[in-house]
N, C-alpha and C positions, 0 to 999 in steps of 0.2 A: 287398711290395718297400718298402723305407725311403724316407723322403723326405729329399732333400739341402736342408735349409733354408737351409743357408749360400749355396748356389748359386741356389736358387729365390726366396729371400726376401731375405736380407740383403745380397747382392751388388748386386742392383738399387737396393734402398733407399739403401745407402750410396754407391753410383756417382752417384746422383740428389740425395741430401740431404747427403752426408756433407762435411766439409772435412778439410783437411790437419791432421794433429796430430802434433806431435814428442813422442814418448815416450822419458823419460829414466829408466830403473829406478834405484833406488838402488845396486844391484850394478854400475852402470856401463854405459855405451854410450849411443847415440842412434839413434833410430830414427824413420822418417817412416812414419806409418799414417794411416788414414782414419777418422774418427769423426763422431758426431753429438751436438753439444753442445745441451743443453736446460737452461733455468732457469725454475723456477716459483716463485711467491708461496709463503710458508711463514709461518703464525701459529702459535706456541705459547704457550699459557696456562702461567703459572707458578703456584706455589703461592697467592700472594696474588691471584689473579684479574687480575694484569697481563699483557697481551699483548705478546709479543715477536715482532717480524716480520724476515723476512729472506728469503733465496733458497735454495731446495733445488736444488743444480745436479749434473747428471749428465752424463756422456759414454759413448755407446754405442760399444762397439768389437767388430769381429769377432774372435773367438779364433782362426780360423784363419789370421788374418794377424799375429798377434802374436809376437814371438820368444820370449816367455815370458809366464807367467800375471801379470797385474798384481798388485801388492801395495800395501798402505797405505804411503805415504810416497814412493811413485813420483811423478814429476812429468810433468805433460801441458802443452804449450804449444799454445794454439788461439786462432785469430782470434775475438775477440768480435763478434757479427754487428751490434752496436748502435754501437760506438765505430770498430769497423774496426781495431783495435790488437791485438797479440798480449798474450795474457795466460797467466801460469802458474797451474796448479792443482795442488794437492797431493791424491793419492787418500787418502781416509779410510775407503772401504769398497768392496769388490769383490763383486758380486752376479752370478754366471754364471747364464745362463738356458738351459733344455733344446735352444733352437734354435740354440745356438752362439754366440749374442751374449753379451758380458760388459758389464754396466753398472757404471760406476764412479761412486760419489758422490765430488765433489771440493769443495774450498774454495780460494779464492783466496790465493795467496801475497802479495798486495799489502796 
């Protein structure tokens, strides 16, 4: 019997940890969905051994709740948990997972 990861795992996680996300595809439309925003420290060593620091930001989305598959260039608006203000992010990479969740890597549009 197949396991419904969306119902058993993703729905409770997104209900408890998720925030409202406004999804604006490049193709048009505005949709309200739930997502889990994360930001983590990122350090990259470049050719001359200089370290460049930044943030690796992702938003987890439930595939079953999206009107269409996200694409690079689509825009997501999410409330920043630190500042409490809405921030716009552009999707740079879409990473679907076998559980039915889609992780999107985003960069700030500010």
